[in-house]
Z-matrix of the N, CA and C atoms (Angstrom, degrees):
N
C 1 1.432
C 2 1.530 1 110.16
N 3 1.325 2 114.43 1 135.05
C 4 1.482 3 120.17 2 175.46
C 5 1.515 4 108.05 3 -81.39
N 6 1.307 5 119.75 4 151.61
C 7 1.429 6 121.24 5 179.16
C 8 1.579 7 111.97 6 -76.72
N 9 1.284 8 116.96 7 -1.37
C 10 1.447 9 119.76 8 178.61
C 11 1.553 10 108.42 9 -147.05
N 12 1.302 11 114.87 10 166.36
C 13 1.445 12 124.23 11 177.94
C 14 1.477 13 107.11 12 -103.52
N 15 1.324 14 119.76 13 127.17
C 16 1.441 15 122.17 14 179.68
C 17 1.538 16 107.19 15 -81.37
N 18 1.345 17 116.24 16 121.40
C 19 1.430 18 123.06 17 179.06
C 20 1.503 19 110.16 18 -124.39
N 21 1.321 20 116.35 19 176.23
C 22 1.476 21 118.03 20 177.43
C 23 1.502 22 111.52 21 -64.80
N 24 1.324 23 118.45 22 -22.20
C 25 1.464 24 122.63 23 -179.62
C 26 1.490 25 113.45 24 -86.06
N 27 1.363 26 119.43 25 -13.47
C 28 1.460 27 122.72 26 -177.76
C 29 1.538 28 106.86 27 -76.21
N 30 1.311 29 113.66 28 124.22
C 31 1.500 30 116.33 29 -179.42
C 32 1.509 31 109.30 30 -67.33
N 33 1.333 32 118.17 31 149.51
C 34 1.400 33 125.73 32 178.91
C 35 1.554 34 105.90 33 -70.07
N 36 1.328 35 114.60 34 131.35
C 37 1.467 36 119.86 35 175.99
C 38 1.466 37 109.24 36 -87.09
N 39 1.319 38 118.68 37 120.26
C 40 1.491 39 123.00 38 -173.68
C 41 1.528 40 109.54 39 -90.71
N 42 1.297 41 117.67 40 135.74
C 43 1.448 42 122.21 41 172.32
C 44 1.514 43 109.70 42 -67.29
N 45 1.320 44 119.13 43 166.41
C 46 1.435 45 122.93 44 177.02
C 47 1.567 46 111.95 45 -53.99
N 48 1.242 47 117.07 46 152.88
C 49 1.469 48 122.85 47 179.83
C 50 1.537 49 109.01 48 -65.33
N 51 1.294 50 117.03 49 152.54
C 52 1.442 51 124.38 50 175.74
C 53 1.529 52 107.08 51 -65.83
N 54 1.310 53 116.94 52 128.27
C 55 1.446 54 118.94 53 -171.61
C 56 1.543 55 113.68 54 -110.58
N 57 1.313 56 119.88 55 0.02
C 58 1.430 57 119.36 56 178.19
C 59 1.534 58 112.99 57 -69.47
N 60 1.300 59 117.64 58 154.43
C 61 1.465 60 120.62 59 -177.86
C 62 1.538 61 110.10 60 -77.06
N 63 1.303 62 116.93 61 122.77
C 64 1.460 63 123.91 62 -179.94
C 65 1.558 64 106.04 63 -130.83
N 66 1.339 65 115.16 64 125.45
C 67 1.497 66 117.31 65 -179.92
C 68 1.560 67 105.53 66 -121.23
N 69 1.301 68 115.55 67 122.01
C 70 1.493 69 120.75 68 178.35
C 71 1.523 70 107.62 69 -102.11
N 72 1.274 71 113.62 70 119.13
C 73 1.520 72 121.94 71 174.94
C 74 1.535 73 106.32 72 -95.91
N 75 1.314 74 116.68 73 117.57
C 76 1.460 75 118.85 74 178.94
C 77 1.524 76 108.86 75 -163.88
N 78 1.292 77 115.14 76 160.84
C 79 1.455 78 119.02 77 175.43
C 80 1.553 79 110.05 78 -73.22
N 81 1.254 80 115.06 79 146.97
C 82 1.456 81 122.93 80 -171.45
C 83 1.528 82 114.78 81 -50.54
N 84 1.332 83 115.04 82 -50.76
C 85 1.479 84 121.12 83 -171.68
C 86 1.524 85 113.43 84 -105.87
N 87 1.387 86 116.37 85 21.01
C 88 1.436 87 118.60 86 -178.21
C 89 1.529 88 109.84 87 -81.65
N 90 1.376 89 116.35 88 128.94
C 91 1.466 90 119.78 89 -179.67
C 92 1.501 91 111.11 90 -60.11
N 93 1.314 92 117.46 91 -28.27
C 94 1.481 93 122.00 92 -179.50
C 95 1.546 94 110.36 93 -63.50
N 96 1.252 95 117.02 94 -33.85
C 97 1.461 96 123.57 95 177.75
C 98 1.545 97 109.08 96 -65.95
N 99 1.335 98 116.83 97 -40.65
C 100 1.455 99 120.19 98 -175.64
C 101 1.529 100 112.19 99 -61.38
N 102 1.290 101 118.05 100 -27.71
C 103 1.508 102 120.87 101 179.65
C 104 1.489 103 109.82 102 -58.50
N 105 1.350 104 117.56 103 -51.49
C 106 1.445 105 120.74 104 -179.13
C 107 1.537 106 111.89 105 -71.58
N 108 1.312 107 117.26 106 -39.02
C 109 1.518 108 119.08 107 179.09
C 110 1.513 109 111.57 108 -62.84
N 111 1.319 110 117.88 109 -42.12
C 112 1.455 111 117.85 110 -179.44
C 113 1.554 112 112.17 111 -67.54
N 114 1.382 113 114.49 112 -41.03
C 115 1.480 114 119.82 113 176.86
C 116 1.479 115 107.97 114 -61.32
N 117 1.317 116 117.47 115 -43.10
C 118 1.443 117 119.51 116 -177.54
C 119 1.581 118 111.11 117 -64.18
N 120 1.306 119 115.53 118 -39.09
C 121 1.490 120 118.97 119 176.49
C 122 1.522 121 110.19 120 -62.81
N 123 1.349 122 119.25 121 -45.94
C 124 1.477 123 119.70 122 178.16
C 125 1.512 124 112.10 123 -58.55
N 126 1.357 125 117.40 124 -38.26
C 127 1.440 126 123.22 125 -176.60
C 128 1.525 127 117.46 126 -88.40
N 129 1.288 128 114.55 127 -3.05
C 130 1.498 129 116.72 128 -178.66
C 131 1.480 130 112.55 129 72.00
N 132 1.344 131 117.30 130 28.88
C 133 1.423 132 123.15 131 179.91
C 134 1.481 133 110.23 132 -99.66
N 135 1.370 134 115.15 133 135.72
C 136 1.471 135 117.20 134 179.44
C 137 1.535 136 107.89 135 -99.43
N 138 1.336 137 112.16 136 126.96
C 139 1.474 138 119.43 137 174.33
C 140 1.517 139 111.85 138 -105.75
N 141 1.261 140 118.95 139 128.18
C 142 1.457 141 119.89 140 171.63
C 143 1.548 142 105.65 141 -82.14
N 144 1.315 143 116.44 142 131.58
C 145 1.448 144 120.22 143 -176.93
C 146 1.545 145 107.47 144 -132.68
N 147 1.376 146 113.62 145 89.91
C 148 1.466 147 116.90 146 -178.67
C 149 1.518 148 109.05 147 -73.51
N 150 1.343 149 114.44 148 157.31
C 151 1.487 150 119.53 149 177.25
C 152 1.497 151 106.93 150 -62.47
N 153 1.359 152 113.93 151 136.72
C 154 1.454 153 120.69 152 -174.52
C 155 1.501 154 107.96 153 -133.57
N 156 1.343 155 117.80 154 119.63
C 157 1.465 156 123.77 155 -173.58
C 158 1.522 157 107.08 156 -106.08
N 159 1.402 158 112.97 157 123.75
C 160 1.491 159 118.27 158 177.82
C 161 1.511 160 109.55 159 -63.02
N 162 1.347 161 112.23 160 142.98
C 163 1.491 162 118.20 161 177.64
C 164 1.509 163 114.44 162 76.80
N 165 1.328 164 116.79 163 -5.22
C 166 1.422 165 120.59 164 178.62
C 167 1.550 166 109.74 165 -123.12
N 168 1.298 167 118.23 166 -65.58
C 169 1.454 168 122.00 167 -178.12
C 170 1.501 169 111.53 168 -67.22
N 171 1.276 170 118.11 169 -33.14
C 172 1.465 171 123.01 170 -175.41
C 173 1.541 172 111.47 171 -83.35
N 174 1.318 173 116.53 172 -3.82
C 175 1.493 174 118.91 173 -179.87
C 176 1.575 175 110.06 174 -108.91
N 177 1.327 176 119.22 175 6.11
C 178 1.449 177 121.51 176 178.14
C 179 1.510 178 110.65 177 -76.23
N 180 1.327 179 117.77 178 150.16
C 181 1.431 180 119.84 179 175.94
C 182 1.521 181 113.99 180 -58.41
N 183 1.337 182 115.95 181 -34.67
C 184 1.486 183 121.36 182 178.89
C 185 1.534 184 110.68 183 -64.03
N 186 1.330 185 115.83 184 -39.87
C 187 1.475 186 116.91 185 -178.76
C 188 1.562 187 109.20 186 -74.67
N 189 1.282 188 117.28 187 -40.97
C 190 1.503 189 120.30 188 179.74
C 191 1.544 190 108.74 189 -62.73
N 192 1.319 191 119.28 190 -31.10
C 193 1.454 192 122.16 191 177.67
C 194 1.556 193 109.64 192 -68.51
N 195 1.349 194 114.56 193 -32.97
C 196 1.484 195 118.86 194 176.45
C 197 1.487 196 113.65 195 -70.78
N 198 1.362 197 115.28 196 -44.09
C 199 1.464 198 121.22 197 -177.63
C 200 1.560 199 108.13 198 -140.25
N 201 1.319 200 113.87 199 107.65
C 202 1.461 201 119.23 200 -175.93
C 203 1.547 202 113.37 201 -61.40
N 204 1.330 203 116.12 202 -21.39
C 205 1.458 204 120.10 203 178.02
C 206 1.560 205 110.47 204 -74.80
N 207 1.333 206 116.44 205 -17.89
C 208 1.452 207 119.24 206 177.54
C 209 1.558 208 110.56 207 70.98
N 210 1.315 209 118.26 208 24.24
C 211 1.477 210 121.88 209 -175.88
C 212 1.512 211 110.22 210 -118.31
N 213 1.315 212 114.99 211 158.20
C 214 1.454 213 120.83 212 175.13
C 215 1.571 214 105.28 213 -114.86
N 216 1.330 215 116.47 214 156.98
C 217 1.466 216 128.63 215 11.15
C 218 1.533 217 110.01 216 -85.22
N 219 1.326 218 114.38 217 159.16
C 220 1.421 219 126.31 218 173.49
C 221 1.545 220 108.02 219 -137.11
N 222 1.307 221 117.49 220 136.77
C 223 1.460 222 121.07 221 175.24
C 224 1.461 223 109.16 222 -113.21
N 225 1.318 224 115.87 223 122.37
C 226 1.489 225 120.58 224 176.07
C 227 1.511 226 107.28 225 -96.18
N 228 1.332 227 115.29 226 123.77
C 229 1.478 228 122.60 227 177.71
C 230 1.523 229 109.32 228 -114.89
N 231 1.325 230 117.24 229 174.19
C 232 1.405 231 120.21 230 175.41
C 233 1.515 232 113.35 231 -64.05
N 234 1.336 233 114.43 232 -26.92
C 235 1.472 234 121.97 233 -176.85
C 236 1.525 235 113.62 234 -87.95
N 237 1.353 236 115.75 235 -20.44
C 238 1.460 237 118.70 236 -173.38
C 239 1.519 238 110.02 237 152.01
N 240 1.311 239 115.01 238 -166.58
C 241 1.479 240 122.59 239 -174.33
C 242 1.504 241 110.80 240 -108.24
N 243 1.340 242 115.98 241 140.49
C 244 1.458 243 122.87 242 175.35
C 245 1.521 244 105.72 243 -120.38
N 246 1.381 245 118.05 244 131.30
C 247 1.377 246 121.12 245 175.87
C 248 1.522 247 113.31 246 -122.07
N 249 1.309 248 117.22 247 165.55
C 250 1.493 249 124.47 248 -173.59
C 251 1.533 250 108.93 249 83.21
N 252 1.340 251 115.19 250 128.70
C 253 1.427 252 122.44 251 -170.73
C 254 1.538 253 115.20 252 -61.25
N 255 1.336 254 117.61 253 -40.94
C 256 1.455 255 118.82 254 179.83
C 257 1.569 256 111.08 255 -69.97
N 258 1.281 257 115.85 256 -38.37
C 259 1.480 258 119.65 257 176.32
C 260 1.579 259 110.47 258 -61.43
N 261 1.308 260 116.45 259 -44.25
C 262 1.443 261 121.62 260 178.71
C 263 1.504 262 108.17 261 -62.47
N 264 1.294 263 116.36 262 -49.26
C 265 1.519 264 120.57 263 -176.58
C 266 1.551 265 107.72 264 -61.47
N 267 1.304 266 120.73 265 -41.66
C 268 1.493 267 124.77 266 179.75
C 269 1.517 268 108.42 267 -60.65
N 270 1.332 269 114.84 268 -45.89
C 271 1.475 270 119.05 269 -177.81
C 272 1.530 271 110.31 270 -62.79
N 273 1.331 272 118.29 271 -46.79
C 274 1.432 273 121.44 272 179.49
C 275 1.519 274 110.85 273 -63.52
N 276 1.361 275 115.80 274 -44.46
C 277 1.484 276 119.70 275 179.89
C 278 1.548 277 111.89 276 -62.97
N 279 1.332 278 116.58 277 -30.10
C 280 1.447 279 117.71 278 -177.54
C 281 1.529 280 114.20 279 -85.68
N 282 1.334 281 118.58 280 -0.76
C 283 1.413 282 120.48 281 177.76
C 284 1.503 283 114.23 282 -67.31
N 285 1.317 284 116.12 283 -24.13
C 286 1.477 285 120.37 284 174.77
C 287 1.514 286 108.50 285 -130.31
N 288 1.296 287 116.90 286 101.33
C 289 1.472 288 120.46 287 -178.91
C 290 1.529 289 113.67 288 -65.93
N 291 1.408 290 114.30 289 -26.72
C 292 1.471 291 116.49 290 -178.49
C 293 1.520 292 112.45 291 -69.94
N 294 1.304 293 120.40 292 -15.28
C 295 1.431 294 119.59 293 178.07
C 296 1.490 295 110.40 294 -79.14
N 297 1.320 296 119.38 295 -16.38
C 298 1.467 297 124.88 296 177.90
C 299 1.481 298 114.96 297 60.28
N 300 1.321 299 117.92 298 25.29
C 301 1.442 300 122.73 299 178.78
C 302 1.532 301 111.35 300 -63.67
N 303 1.352 302 117.98 301 -26.90
C 304 1.426 303 122.48 302 174.21
C 305 1.540 304 114.80 303 -91.40
N 306 1.315 305 116.14 304 8.52
C 307 1.441 306 123.34 305 179.77
C 308 1.493 307 112.62 306 108.59
N 309 1.339 308 118.85 307 157.91
C 310 1.439 309 122.18 308 -177.17
C 311 1.561 310 111.76 309 -89.47
N 312 1.329 311 119.78 310 -6.68
C 313 1.374 312 124.06 311 177.47
C 314 1.543 313 111.44 312 -146.14
N 315 1.244 314 118.48 313 173.49
C 316 1.438 315 122.51 314 -179.57
C 317 1.510 316 107.76 315 -65.43
N 318 1.322 317 117.46 316 -40.04
C 319 1.481 318 123.13 317 177.11
C 320 1.505 319 109.91 318 -61.45
N 321 1.321 320 118.12 319 -48.33
C 322 1.479 321 120.85 320 -179.73
C 323 1.558 322 109.40 321 -63.30
N 324 1.300 323 119.08 322 -33.43
C 325 1.444 324 123.33 323 175.60
C 326 1.551 325 109.10 324 -58.22
N 327 1.281 326 114.16 325 -44.64
C 328 1.471 327 120.24 326 178.71
C 329 1.561 328 110.39 327 -63.53
N 330 1.353 329 116.29 328 -39.92
C 331 1.452 330 118.59 329 175.53
C 332 1.472 331 114.17 330 -66.02
N 333 1.357 332 117.85 331 -36.28
C 334 1.452 333 121.30 332 175.40
C 335 1.571 334 107.68 333 -60.04
N 336 1.324 335 114.11 334 -48.86
C 337 1.531 336 115.99 335 178.96
C 338 1.512 337 110.94 336 -58.33
N 339 1.362 338 116.76 337 -39.46
C 340 1.486 339 118.60 338 179.42
C 341 1.511 340 111.41 339 -58.13
N 342 1.352 341 115.50 340 -46.10
C 343 1.457 342 118.92 341 -177.75
C 344 1.494 343 110.69 342 -70.94
N 345 1.368 344 119.94 343 -31.81
C 346 1.455 345 120.80 344 174.26
C 347 1.529 346 110.33 345 -62.95
N 348 1.288 347 117.81 346 -43.47
C 349 1.489 348 120.99 347 177.72
C 350 1.532 349 109.46 348 -65.99
N 351 1.303 350 120.18 349 -43.57
C 352 1.412 351 123.95 350 177.29
C 353 1.523 352 109.89 351 -57.01
N 354 1.302 353 117.01 352 -46.58
C 355 1.439 354 122.53 353 -179.48
C 356 1.517 355 110.12 354 -61.27
N 357 1.306 356 117.88 355 -47.00
C 358 1.514 357 120.03 356 -179.95
C 359 1.482 358 113.10 357 -58.49
N 360 1.365 359 116.90 358 -44.34
C 361 1.426 360 122.55 359 -172.20
C 362 1.519 361 114.63 360 -90.45
N 363 1.332 362 119.55 361 -37.25
C 364 1.417 363 122.57 362 -174.19
C 365 1.494 364 115.11 363 -102.30
N 366 1.352 365 117.58 364 -13.70
C 367 1.485 366 119.28 365 -178.72
C 368 1.515 367 109.33 366 -121.28
N 369 1.356 368 119.53 367 -55.66
C 370 1.430 369 121.69 368 -173.91
C 371 1.531 370 111.16 369 -63.51
N 372 1.268 371 117.42 370 -49.03
C 373 1.504 372 119.95 371 -178.18
C 374 1.478 373 114.66 372 -57.29
N 375 1.367 374 117.52 373 -56.77
C 376 1.449 375 115.24 374 179.26
C 377 1.530 376 113.19 375 -68.77
N 378 1.324 377 118.05 376 -28.57
C 379 1.497 378 120.30 377 178.15
C 380 1.491 379 110.00 378 -64.55
N 381 1.356 380 118.75 379 -42.49
C 382 1.418 381 121.37 380 179.24
C 383 1.582 382 111.18 381 -66.94
N 384 1.352 383 114.76 382 -41.04
C 385 1.459 384 116.54 383 178.12
C 386 1.530 385 113.12 384 -65.97
N 387 1.338 386 114.73 385 -25.82
C 388 1.469 387 117.63 386 -179.57
C 389 1.546 388 111.30 387 -88.88
N 390 1.342 389 118.34 388 -41.17
C 391 1.439 390 121.59 389 -176.28
C 392 1.536 391 116.21 390 -82.13
N 393 1.328 392 116.75 391 -35.55
C 394 1.448 393 119.17 392 -176.59
C 395 1.554 394 114.20 393 -57.47
N 396 1.364 395 121.61 394 -42.75
C 397 1.442 396 120.22 395 176.47
C 398 1.586 397 110.63 396 -62.37
N 399 1.309 398 116.73 397 -35.32
C 400 1.489 399 122.35 398 179.61
C 401 1.561 400 107.92 399 -63.82
N 402 1.317 401 118.70 400 -36.68
C 403 1.454 402 122.55 401 -178.44
C 404 1.533 403 112.70 402 -89.17
N 405 1.303 404 115.95 403 -0.76
C 406 1.458 405 119.37 404 179.29
C 407 1.577 406 113.00 405 80.05
N 408 1.333 407 115.73 406 15.97
C 409 1.464 408 120.20 407 -177.19
C 410 1.493 409 112.77 408 -92.36
N 411 1.305 410 117.16 409 -9.60
C 412 1.460 411 124.31 410 178.43
C 413 1.519 412 109.63 411 -151.03
N 414 1.321 413 115.08 412 158.02
C 415 1.460 414 119.47 413 -179.63
C 416 1.543 415 106.89 414 -74.60
N 417 1.328 416 114.23 415 148.30
C 418 1.442 417 122.63 416 -180.00
C 419 1.550 418 108.72 417 -82.43
N 420 1.369 419 114.67 418 127.56
C 421 1.477 420 120.88 419 172.40
C 422 1.517 421 103.19 420 -129.50
N 423 1.300 422 115.80 421 117.88
C 424 1.464 423 122.57 422 -175.86
C 425 1.500 424 114.15 423 -56.77
N 426 1.338 425 116.46 424 -43.18
C 427 1.492 426 119.00 425 -178.58
C 428 1.505 427 109.28 426 -69.04
N 429 1.318 428 118.88 427 -45.37
C 430 1.494 429 122.06 428 -179.41
C 431 1.501 430 109.52 429 -64.03
N 432 1.333 431 116.97 430 -43.77
C 433 1.446 432 120.67 431 179.40
C 434 1.542 433 111.58 432 -58.78
N 435 1.283 434 117.34 433 -45.30
C 436 1.488 435 121.87 434 178.78
C 437 1.499 436 111.15 435 -64.55
N 438 1.345 437 116.90 436 -45.18
C 439 1.473 438 117.67 437 178.75
C 440 1.505 439 113.54 438 -64.97
N 441 1.346 440 115.87 439 -37.47
C 442 1.511 441 121.24 440 178.05
C 443 1.561 442 107.58 441 -62.40
N 444 1.310 443 117.12 442 -42.23
C 445 1.469 444 119.63 443 -177.01
C 446 1.570 445 107.27 444 -66.27
N 447 1.345 446 119.97 445 -44.98
C 448 1.411 447 123.79 446 177.69
C 449 1.548 448 112.61 447 -55.92
N 450 1.387 449 113.63 448 -49.10
C 451 1.426 450 121.54 449 179.57
C 452 1.530 451 113.79 450 -62.74
N 453 1.351 452 116.35 451 -42.93
C 454 1.453 453 119.62 452 176.42
C 455 1.477 454 111.54 453 -62.83
N 456 1.304 455 118.92 454 -45.16
C 457 1.487 456 120.33 455 179.41
C 458 1.535 457 111.28 456 -63.58
N 459 1.290 458 118.75 457 -32.13
C 460 1.507 459 120.33 458 175.17
C 461 1.518 460 109.66 459 -67.21
N 462 1.293 461 116.67 460 -43.27
C 463 1.504 462 121.24 461 177.67
C 464 1.543 463 108.89 462 -62.36
N 465 1.330 464 116.09 463 -41.35
C 466 1.507 465 118.44 464 -177.72
C 467 1.513 466 109.80 465 -69.26
N 468 1.329 467 117.66 466 -31.79
C 469 1.454 468 119.49 467 178.28
C 470 1.535 469 110.38 468 -68.35
N 471 1.290 470 117.82 469 -38.75
C 472 1.476 471 122.50 470 175.44
C 473 1.542 472 110.14 471 -63.80
N 474 1.319 473 115.92 472 -43.26
C 475 1.492 474 120.21 473 178.16
C 476 1.506 475 108.72 474 -65.63
N 477 1.279 476 120.26 475 -44.77
C 478 1.497 477 121.62 476 -179.17
C 479 1.523 478 109.13 477 -61.81
N 480 1.282 479 119.13 478 -43.86
C 481 1.459 480 123.63 479 -178.56
C 482 1.552 481 108.83 480 -57.76
N 483 1.297 482 116.06 481 -43.13
C 484 1.467 483 119.88 482 179.77
C 485 1.546 484 110.22 483 -67.53
N 486 1.335 485 115.38 484 -44.03
C 487 1.479 486 118.57 485 -176.00
C 488 1.549 487 113.83 486 -75.03
N 489 1.314 488 116.67 487 -13.04
C 490 1.458 489 116.43 488 175.66
C 491 1.550 490 111.55 489 -70.22
N 492 1.304 491 115.72 490 -19.32
C 493 1.470 492 122.02 491 -179.54
C 494 1.481 493 113.51 492 -112.77
N 495 1.350 494 116.53 493 -6.13
C 496 1.507 495 120.12 494 -174.61
C 497 1.524 496 108.96 495 -140.36
N 498 1.332 497 116.08 496 139.25
C 499 1.446 498 119.06 497 178.79
C 500 1.537 499 109.63 498 -75.75
N 501 1.315 500 116.67 499 -38.79
C 502 1.460 501 122.82 500 178.72
C 503 1.506 502 110.22 501 -118.54
N 504 1.323 503 116.56 502 161.42
C 505 1.435 504 120.65 503 179.71
C 506 1.540 505 113.61 504 -63.02
N 507 1.365 506 113.48 505 -37.04
C 508 1.517 507 119.17 506 -178.66
C 509 1.559 508 104.53 507 -136.22
N 510 1.309 509 114.77 508 131.27
C 511 1.440 510 121.20 509 170.73
C 512 1.460 511 112.29 510 66.46
N 513 1.390 512 113.18 511 -149.75
C 514 1.483 513 120.65 512 -170.83
C 515 1.512 514 109.00 513 -118.53
N 516 1.272 515 119.79 514 22.50
C 517 1.477 516 121.46 515 177.06
C 518 1.529 517 109.04 516 -155.41
N 519 1.308 518 114.27 517 167.50
C 520 1.472 519 119.34 518 179.77
C 521 1.522 520 108.54 519 -64.47
N 522 1.334 521 114.38 520 133.49
C 523 1.410 522 120.10 521 174.03
C 524 1.540 523 110.20 522 -124.65
N 525 1.295 524 118.68 523 179.19
C 526 1.448 525 121.78 524 177.52
C 527 1.530 526 109.77 525 -59.43
N 528 1.323 527 117.94 526 -30.45
C 529 1.454 528 118.60 527 178.23
C 530 1.552 529 111.74 528 -59.52
N 531 1.340 530 118.26 529 -42.44
C 532 1.418 531 121.87 530 178.17
C 533 1.528 532 110.79 531 -66.31
N 534 1.340 533 118.18 532 -39.41
C 535 1.446 534 122.67 533 179.23
C 536 1.498 535 112.65 534 -63.72
N 537 1.344 536 115.83 535 -48.09
C 538 1.475 537 121.80 536 178.03
C 539 1.544 538 111.63 537 -61.84
N 540 1.317 539 115.67 538 -43.37
C 541 1.484 540 118.35 539 -179.68
C 542 1.517 541 111.01 540 -65.40
N 543 1.328 542 118.04 541 -43.79
C 544 1.463 543 120.69 542 -179.32
C 545 1.546 544 110.25 543 -64.43
N 546 1.336 545 115.27 544 -38.69
C 547 1.491 546 116.69 545 177.84
C 548 1.486 547 112.87 546 -66.89
N 549 1.292 548 118.62 547 -35.22
C 550 1.480 549 124.75 548 -179.45
C 551 1.486 550 111.93 549 -69.22
N 552 1.353 551 115.67 550 -34.29
C 553 1.475 552 122.90 551 -177.12
C 554 1.503 553 114.04 552 -85.37
N 555 1.294 554 117.76 553 -10.63
C 556 1.483 555 119.98 554 -175.55
C 557 1.528 556 112.73 555 -53.92
N 558 1.321 557 117.87 556 -57.12
C 559 1.468 558 121.51 557 -176.65
C 560 1.500 559 114.57 558 -71.62
N 561 1.362 560 120.76 559 -40.37
C 562 1.456 561 116.77 560 173.91
C 563 1.532 562 114.83 561 -59.60
N 564 1.318 563 119.25 562 -32.77
C 565 1.419 564 121.67 563 176.35
C 566 1.584 565 113.89 564 -82.18
N 567 1.307 566 114.69 565 -23.44
C 568 1.438 567 120.37 566 -177.80
C 569 1.583 568 110.01 567 -82.44
N 570 1.322 569 115.45 568 -36.46
C 571 1.496 570 117.95 569 -175.22
C 572 1.466 571 104.97 570 -111.02
């Protein structure tokens, strides 16, 4: 017998925070960084995030040895390096299965992956092509800009259609799908 009855009002008892050393190399204001940082916060995982200067830190032989693409984000773990923002976010989200950030079942895990792929292709790509010229991070091309806007709005329409009937992208709680989508939409809604 347990000394208490678990009810909807009983707060979830969290296990100790993940204590392994994890270092996230990323630019300070990159939405891709936020995916891992938010998942880490939900899971009680501490990420070390050293200052990272574009064109300087990513050009060192040490960094190129970690990621041959020479791109960020990169997560350094005790076992090795993980690159690409969704892979890093999945890794961090999976460090605590009880948080269910990857879904409450194997099926939900597949749905989380579906939404991550949808976000990469239908939201992130057109959002970057639309927002980067506004921020001065890419050259403006009127045709590309217009197509990106059209594609982003189509992706947003699909997202809105789903969210009209669902509070979360997957299941009945926040998952990595919600975290990744919110991170990707930050700058399009901000600028």
